[in-house]
N, CA, C and O atoms as a printed pandas DataFrame, in Angstrom:
     atom_number atom_name residue_name chain_id  residue_number  x_coord  y_coord  z_coord
0              1         N          UNK        A               1    4.735   41.185   -9.012
1              2        CA          UNK        A               1    3.970   41.310  -10.199
2              3         C          UNK        A               1    5.400   41.192  -11.391
3              4         O          UNK        A               1    6.352   41.972  -11.367
4              5         N          UNK        A               2    5.253   40.107  -12.313
5              6        CA          UNK        A               2    5.859   39.569  -13.194
6              7         C          UNK        A               2    6.277   40.421  -14.490
7              8         O          UNK        A               2    5.326   41.050  -14.953
8              9         N          UNK        A               3    7.843   40.626  -15.378
9             10        CA          UNK        A               3    7.782   41.248  -16.644
10            11         C          UNK        A               3    8.516   40.690  -17.452
11            12         O          UNK        A               3    9.475   40.146  -16.904
12            13         N          UNK        A               4    8.482   40.593  -18.482
13            14        CA          UNK        A               4    9.273   40.292  -19.598
14            15         C          UNK        A               4    9.622   41.392  -20.283
15            16         O          UNK        A               4    8.732   42.232  -20.422
16            17         N          UNK        A               5   10.845   41.653  -20.822
17            18        CA          UNK        A               5   11.943   42.013  -21.735
18            19         C          UNK        A               5   10.886   42.405  -22.790
19            20         O          UNK        A               5    9.912   41.706  -23.066
20            21         N          UNK        A               6   11.248   43.865  -23.476
21            22        CA          UNK        A               6    9.954   43.666  -24.114
22            23         C          UNK        A               6   10.981   45.000  -25.860
23            24         O          UNK        A               6   12.143   45.345  -26.073
24            25         N          UNK        A               7   10.462   45.092  -26.139
25            26        CA          UNK        A               7   11.296   46.891  -27.637
26            27         C          UNK        A               7   10.054   47.398  -27.799
27            28         O          UNK        A               7    9.096   46.863  -28.357
28            29         N          UNK        A               8   10.120   48.443  -27.290
29            30        CA          UNK        A               8    8.727   49.086  -27.126
30            31         C          UNK        A               8    9.138   50.422  -28.628
31            32         O          UNK        A               8    8.933   51.625  -28.791
32            33         N          UNK        A               9    9.567   49.685  -29.160
33            34        CA          UNK        A               9    9.496   50.369  -30.051
34            35         C          UNK        A               9    8.148   50.575  -31.022
35            36         O          UNK        A               9    7.408   49.600  -30.895
36            37         N          UNK        A              10    7.829   51.179  -31.589
37            38        CA          UNK        A              10    6.738   51.752  -32.376
38            39         C          UNK        A              10    6.194   51.832  -34.111
39            40         O          UNK        A              10    7.118   52.628  -34.275
40            41         N          UNK        A              11    5.739   51.762  -35.103
41            42        CA          UNK        A              11    5.472   52.398  -36.260
42            43         C          UNK        A              11    4.579   52.281  -36.770
43            44         O          UNK        A              11    3.735   51.400  -36.609
44            45         N          UNK        A              12    4.578   53.695  -37.949
45            46        CA          UNK        A              12    3.309   53.898  -38.657
46            47         C          UNK        A              12    3.413   54.297  -40.068
47            48         O          UNK        A              12    4.412   54.837  -40.542
48            49         N          UNK        A              13    2.239   53.985  -40.783
49            50        CA          UNK        A              13    2.033   54.900  -41.818
50            51         C          UNK        A              13    0.867   55.253  -42.564
51            52         O          UNK        A              13    0.176   54.325  -42.985
52            53         N          UNK        A              14    0.548   56.353  -42.787
53            54        CA          UNK        A              14   -0.230   57.433  -42.743
54            55         C          UNK        A              14   -0.654   57.520  -44.032
55            56         O          UNK        A              14    0.210   57.615  -44.904
56            57         N          UNK        A              15   -2.172   57.504  -44.435
57            58        CA          UNK        A              15   -2.176   58.184  -45.873
58            59         C          UNK        A              15   -1.060   57.677  -46.635
59            60         O          UNK        A              15   -0.136   58.367  -47.067
60            61         N          UNK        A              16   -1.205   56.381  -46.780
61            62        CA          UNK        A              16   -1.076   55.714  -48.235
62            63         C          UNK        A              16    0.833   56.182  -48.472
63            64         O          UNK        A              16    1.340   56.389  -49.575
64            65         N          UNK        A              17    1.610   56.253  -47.077
65            66        CA          UNK        A              17    2.824   56.952  -46.750
66            67         C          UNK        A              17    3.149   58.455  -46.702
67            68         O          UNK        A              17    4.238   59.012  -46.563
68            69         N          UNK        A              18    1.877   58.975  -46.858
69            70        CA          UNK        A              18    2.541   60.549  -47.243
70            71         C          UNK        A              18    3.456   60.825  -45.488
71            72         O          UNK        A              18    4.076   61.876  -45.319
72            73         N          UNK        A              19    3.406   59.931  -44.547
73            74        CA          UNK        A              19    4.182   60.331  -43.112
74            75         C          UNK        A              19    4.487   58.805  -42.934
75            76         O          UNK        A              19    3.525   58.064  -42.731
76            77         N          UNK        A              20    5.628   58.327  -42.987
77            78        CA          UNK        A              20    5.974   56.975  -42.156
78            79         C          UNK        A              20    6.997   57.267  -41.387
79            80         O          UNK        A              20    7.662   58.299  -41.475
80            81         N          UNK        A              21    7.178   56.312  -40.552
81            82        CA          UNK        A              21    7.894   56.789  -39.328
82            83         C          UNK        A              21    7.958   55.730  -38.036
83            84         O          UNK        A              21    6.909   55.219  -37.643
84            85         N          UNK        A              22    9.335   55.399  -37.340
85            86        CA          UNK        A              22    8.986   54.136  -36.781
86            87         C          UNK        A              22   10.368   54.243  -35.447
87            88         O          UNK        A              22   11.496   54.732  -35.387
88            89         N          UNK        A              23   10.019   53.948  -35.099
89            90        CA          UNK        A              23   11.051   54.421  -33.614
90            91         C          UNK        A              23   12.471   53.310  -33.503
91            92         O          UNK        A              23   13.486   53.577  -32.859
92            93         N          UNK        A              24   12.301   52.362  -34.090
93            94        CA          UNK        A              24   13.667   51.258  -33.764
94            95         C          UNK        A              24   15.158   52.358  -33.743
95            96         O          UNK        A              24   16.098   52.431  -32.952
96            97         N          UNK        A              25   14.988   52.740  -34.381
97            98        CA          UNK        A              25   16.802   53.667  -35.150
98            99         C          UNK        A              25   16.661   54.692  -35.502
99           100         O          UNK        A              25   15.549   55.135  -35.792
100          101         N          UNK        A              26   17.809   55.405  -35.584
101          102        CA          UNK        A              26   17.045   56.947  -36.452
102          103         C          UNK        A              26   17.187   56.807  -37.662
103          104         O          UNK        A              26   16.855   57.766  -38.359
104          105         N          UNK        A              27   17.860   55.267  -38.507
105          106        CA          UNK        A              27   17.102   55.500  -40.057
106          107         C          UNK        A              27   15.544   55.241  -40.062
107          108         O          UNK        A              27   14.864   55.768  -40.943
108          109         N          UNK        A              28   14.890   54.338  -38.971
109          110        CA          UNK        A              28   13.562   54.141  -39.647
110          111         C          UNK        A              28   12.982   56.039  -39.046
111          112         O          UNK        A              28   12.595   56.909  -39.826
112          113         N          UNK        A              29   13.102   56.192  -37.552
113          114        CA          UNK        A              29   12.564   57.713  -37.452
114          115         C          UNK        A              29   12.363   58.473  -38.532
115          116         O          UNK        A              29   11.286   59.042  -38.709
116          117         N          UNK        A              30   13.957   58.622  -39.861
117          118        CA          UNK        A              30   14.136   59.478  -40.588
118          119         C          UNK        A              30   13.482   58.571  -41.832
119          120         O          UNK        A              30   13.403   59.067  -42.956
120          121         N          UNK        A              31   13.140   57.571  -41.634
121          122        CA          UNK        A              31   12.601   56.973  -42.426
122          123         C          UNK        A              31   12.095   57.237  -44.447
123          124         O          UNK        A              31   12.332   56.410  -45.328
124          125         N          UNK        A              32   11.220   58.946  -44.697
125          126        CA          UNK        A              32   11.735   59.786  -44.866
126          127         C          UNK        A              32   12.887   60.928  -44.773
127          128         O          UNK        A              32   12.663   61.932  -44.097
128          129         N          UNK        A              33   13.635   60.831  -45.186
129          130        CA          UNK        A              33   15.042   61.651  -45.497
130          131         C          UNK        A              33   14.414   63.224  -45.373
131          132         O          UNK        A              33   15.018   64.060  -44.701
132          133         N          UNK        A              34   13.177   63.549  -46.064
133          134        CA          UNK        A              34   13.078   65.094  -46.327
134          135         C          UNK        A              34   12.454   65.868  -44.480
135          136         O          UNK        A              34   12.438   66.988  -43.970
136          137         N          UNK        A              35   11.941   64.123  -43.958
137          138        CA          UNK        A              35   12.105   64.980  -42.513
138          139         C          UNK        A              35   12.800   65.252  -41.349
139          140         O          UNK        A              35   12.547   65.616  -40.201
140          141         N          UNK        A              36   13.749   64.960  -42.016
141          142        CA          UNK        A              36   15.613   65.504  -41.640
142          143         C          UNK        A              36   15.028   66.930  -41.187
143          144         O          UNK        A              36   14.930   67.295  -40.015
144          145         N          UNK        A              37   14.703   67.579  -42.178
145          146        CA          UNK        A              37   14.770   68.870  -42.667
146          147         C          UNK        A              37   13.422   69.664  -42.155
147          148         O          UNK        A              37   13.360   70.886  -42.019
148          149         N          UNK        A              38   12.727   69.058  -41.988
149          150        CA          UNK        A              38   11.396   69.251  -41.698
150          151         C          UNK        A              38   10.679   70.317  -40.309
151          152         O          UNK        A              38   10.027   69.447  -39.733
152          153         N          UNK        A              39   10.554   70.999  -39.881
153          154        CA          UNK        A              39   10.178   71.830  -38.648
154          155         C          UNK        A              39    8.652   71.378  -37.610
155          156         O          UNK        A              39    8.382   71.878  -36.518
156          157         N          UNK        A              40    7.900   70.398  -38.288
157          158        CA          UNK        A              40    6.808   70.517  -37.942
158          159         C          UNK        A              40    7.382   68.549  -37.477
159          160         O          UNK        A              40    7.073   67.995  -36.422
160          161         N          UNK        A              41    7.951   68.110  -38.241
161          162        CA          UNK        A              41    8.659   66.661  -37.704
162          163         C          UNK        A              41    8.953   66.370  -36.688
163          164         O          UNK        A              41    8.648   65.528  -35.843
164          165         N          UNK        A              42   10.230   67.918  -36.940
165          166        CA          UNK        A              42   11.567   67.501  -35.459
166          167         C          UNK        A              42   10.396   68.087  -33.957
167          168         O          UNK        A              42   10.487   67.914  -32.742
168          169         N          UNK        A              43    9.256   68.892  -34.928
169          170        CA          UNK        A              43    8.269   69.300  -33.807
170          171         C          UNK        A              43    7.961   68.040  -32.846
171          172         O          UNK        A              43    8.097   68.009  -31.623
172          173         N          UNK        A              44    7.511   67.007  -33.700
173          174        CA          UNK        A              44    6.557   66.170  -33.511
174          175         C          UNK        A              44    7.725   64.844  -32.071
175          176         O          UNK        A              44    7.500   64.192  -31.052
176          177         N          UNK        A              45    8.853   65.156  -32.958
177          178        CA          UNK        A              45    9.693   64.117  -32.219
178          179         C          UNK        A              45    9.978   64.826  -30.309
179          180         O          UNK        A              45    9.812   64.354  -29.184
180          181         N          UNK        A              46   10.400   65.965  -30.793
181          182        CA          UNK        A              46   10.377   66.662  -29.414
182          183         C          UNK        A              46    9.465   66.311  -28.998
183          184         O          UNK        A              46    9.548   65.693  -27.936
184          185         N          UNK        A              47    8.214   66.506  -29.573
185          186        CA          UNK        A              47    6.740   66.273  -28.239
186          187         C          UNK        A              47    7.252   64.972  -27.888
187          188         O          UNK        A              47    7.625   64.648  -26.760
188          189         N          UNK        A              48    7.249   64.120  -29.092
189          190        CA          UNK        A              48    7.517   62.361  -27.535
190          191         C          UNK        A              48    8.843   62.223  -27.150
191          192         O          UNK        A              48    9.053   61.221  -26.466
192          193         N          UNK        A              49    9.956   63.045  -27.422
193          194        CA          UNK        A              49   10.673   62.782  -26.020
194          195         C          UNK        A              49   10.602   63.530  -24.723
195          196         O          UNK        A              49   11.134   63.257  -23.647
196          197         N          UNK        A              50    9.732   64.659  -25.100
197          198        CA          UNK        A              50    9.139   65.154  -23.860
198          199         C          UNK        A              50    8.066   64.635  -23.099
199          200         O          UNK        A              50    7.734   64.933  -21.952
200          201         N          UNK        A              51    7.425   63.589  -24.103
201          202        CA          UNK        A              51    6.133   62.845  -23.440
202          203         C          UNK        A              51    6.396   61.702  -22.773
203          204         O          UNK        A              51    5.721   61.265  -21.840
204          205         N          UNK        A              52    7.817   60.979  -23.445
205          206        CA          UNK        A              52    8.318   60.042  -22.349
206          207         C          UNK        A              52    9.667   60.864  -21.406
207          208         O          UNK        A              52   10.432   59.950  -21.713
208          209         N          UNK        A              53   10.297   61.513  -20.804
209          210        CA          UNK        A              53   10.409   61.932  -19.775
210          211         C          UNK        A              53    9.091   62.639  -18.680
211          212         O          UNK        A              53    9.358   62.986  -17.529
212          213         N          UNK        A              54    7.640   62.767  -19.298
213          214        CA          UNK        A              54    7.152   63.845  -18.196
214          215         C          UNK        A              54    6.183   62.716  -17.947
215          216         O          UNK        A              54    5.779   62.657  -16.786
216          217         N          UNK        A              55    5.680   61.722  -18.861
217          218        CA          UNK        A              55    4.464   61.010  -18.724
218          219         C          UNK        A              55    4.309   60.531  -17.413
219          220         O          UNK        A              55    3.309   60.737  -16.724
220          221         N          UNK        A              56    5.700   59.633  -16.930
221          222        CA          UNK        A              56    5.670   59.170  -15.676
222          223         C          UNK        A              56    5.220   58.873  -14.699
223          224         O          UNK        A              56    4.701   57.940  -14.086
224          225         N          UNK        A              57    5.625   60.236  -14.623
225          226        CA          UNK        A              57    4.741   61.038  -13.051
226          227         C          UNK        A              57    3.438   60.535  -12.871
227          228         O          UNK        A              57    3.024   60.086  -11.803
228          229         N          UNK        A              58    2.949   60.592  -13.664
229          230        CA          UNK        A              58    1.129   59.875  -13.667
230          231         C          UNK        A              58    1.108   58.285  -13.220
231          232         O          UNK        A              58    0.189   57.477  -13.087
232          233         N          UNK        A              59    2.473   58.207  -13.057
233          234        CA          UNK        A              59    2.008   56.438  -12.087
234          235         C          UNK        A              59    2.835   56.743  -11.022
235          236         O          UNK        A              59    3.653   55.873  -10.726
236          237         N          UNK        A              60    2.824   58.084  -10.167
237          238        CA          UNK        A              60    3.837   57.710   -9.180
238          239         C          UNK        A              60    2.209   57.830   -8.078
239          240         O          UNK        A              60    1.134   58.417   -8.196
240          241         N          UNK        A              61    2.653   57.178   -7.348
241          242        CA          UNK        A              61    1.623   57.063   -5.995
242          243         C          UNK        A              61    1.154   58.313   -5.013
243          244         O          UNK        A              61    0.517   58.148   -3.973
244          245         N          UNK        A              62    1.722   59.993   -5.695
245          246        CA          UNK        A              62    1.079   60.427   -5.256
246          247         C          UNK        A              62    0.327   61.818   -5.870
247          248         O          UNK        A              62   -0.168   62.899   -5.548
248          249         N          UNK        A              63    0.610   61.005   -6.909
249          250        CA          UNK        A              63   -0.010   61.381   -8.731
250          251         C          UNK        A              63   -1.292   60.382   -8.555
251          252         O          UNK        A              63   -2.173   60.882   -9.254
252          253         N          UNK        A              64   -1.830   59.114   -7.893
253          254        CA          UNK        A              64   -3.249   58.509   -8.464
254          255         C          UNK        A              64   -3.927   59.060   -8.921
255          256         O          UNK        A              64   -4.315   59.132  -10.087
256          257         N          UNK        A              65   -4.311   59.818   -7.524
257          258        CA          UNK        A              65   -6.410   60.641   -8.224
258          259         C          UNK        A              65   -6.383   61.800   -8.531
259          260         O          UNK        A              65   -7.332   62.584   -8.532
260          261         N          UNK        A              66   -5.442   61.972   -8.776
261          262        CA          UNK        A              66   -5.612   63.466   -9.888
262          263         C          UNK        A              66   -5.482   62.627  -11.593
263          264         O          UNK        A              66   -5.602   63.453  -12.498
264          265         N          UNK        A              67   -5.300   61.412  -12.001
265          266        CA          UNK        A              67   -4.476   61.240  -12.916
266          267         C          UNK        A              67   -5.358   59.906  -13.323
267          268         O          UNK        A              67   -5.572   59.455  -14.449
268          269         N          UNK        A              68   -5.702   59.530  -12.323
269          270        CA          UNK        A              68   -7.046   57.844  -12.068
270          271         C          UNK        A              68   -7.797   58.086  -13.456
271          272         O          UNK        A              68   -7.481   57.293  -14.343
272          273         N          UNK        A              69   -8.752   59.069  -13.785
273          274        CA          UNK        A              69   -9.422   58.489  -14.669
274          275         C          UNK        A              69   -9.298   60.105  -16.192
275          276         O          UNK        A              69  -10.216   60.648  -16.805
276          277         N          UNK        A              70   -7.706   60.358  -16.266
277          278        CA          UNK        A              70   -8.086   60.780  -17.028
278          279         C          UNK        A              70   -7.617   60.175  -18.679
279          280         O          UNK        A              70   -6.442   59.810  -18.642
280          281         N          UNK        A              71   -7.917   60.086  -19.345
281          282        CA          UNK        A              71   -7.941   59.292  -21.063
282          283         C          UNK        A              71   -6.717   60.087  -21.122
283          284         O          UNK        A              71   -6.475   61.115  -20.488
284          285         N          UNK        A              72   -5.391   58.999  -22.630
285          286        CA          UNK        A              72   -4.051   59.347  -23.101
286          287         C          UNK        A              72   -4.942   60.799  -24.032
287          288         O          UNK        A              72   -4.225   61.776  -24.246
288          289         N          UNK        A              73   -6.000   60.854  -24.387
289          290        CA          UNK        A              73   -6.476   61.739  -24.969
290          291         C          UNK        A              73   -6.006   62.804  -24.320
291          292         O          UNK        A              73   -5.167   63.689  -24.487
292          293         N          UNK        A              74   -6.941   62.394  -23.383
293          294        CA          UNK        A              74   -6.722   64.340  -22.417
294          295         C          UNK        A              74   -6.073   64.686  -22.328
295          296         O          UNK        A              74   -5.614   65.679  -22.892
296          297         N          UNK        A              75   -5.508   63.773  -21.233
297          298        CA          UNK        A              75   -3.707   63.642  -20.800
298          299         C          UNK        A              75   -2.888   64.452  -22.399
299          300         O          UNK        A              75   -2.307   65.483  -22.061
300          301         N          UNK        A              76   -2.804   64.264  -23.430
301          302        CA          UNK        A              76   -2.048   64.758  -24.271
302          303         C          UNK        A              76   -2.013   66.124  -24.481
303          304         O          UNK        A              76   -1.043   66.880  -24.423
304          305         N          UNK        A              77   -3.541   66.438  -24.809
305          306        CA          UNK        A              77   -4.521   67.763  -24.527
306          307         C          UNK        A              77   -4.140   68.602  -23.828
307          308         O          UNK        A              77   -3.712   69.653  -24.305
308          309         N          UNK        A              78   -4.189   68.362  -22.402
309          310        CA          UNK        A              78   -3.834   68.667  -21.448
310          311         C          UNK        A              78   -2.032   69.124  -21.420
311          312         O          UNK        A              78   -1.488   70.126  -20.956
312          313         N          UNK        A              79   -1.745   68.522  -21.772
313          314        CA          UNK        A              79   -0.141   68.378  -21.741
314          315         C          UNK        A              79    0.328   69.597  -22.946
315          316         O          UNK        A              79    1.092   70.453  -22.498
316          317         N          UNK        A              80    0.078   69.688  -23.887
317          318        CA          UNK        A              80    0.055   70.282  -25.662
318          319         C          UNK        A              80    0.635   68.807  -26.066
319          320         O          UNK        A              80    0.863   68.535  -27.245
């Protein structure tokens, strides 16, 4: 299988700038400085980190059958 190095960063701006976030650096994660003190935002970051740790298991051959037909939305709902 061929592969290429990639920057896997992600950014979004929602609701006319009500929420802005990017994963490139801490400066962009906290583009809106008030989020550094927001329990909801910090909880979202914890969920993103948990997803990064736990989600790769679905790619393991022994889990292929269990996750073959599971959508990302269904996976996120199942894993809370």
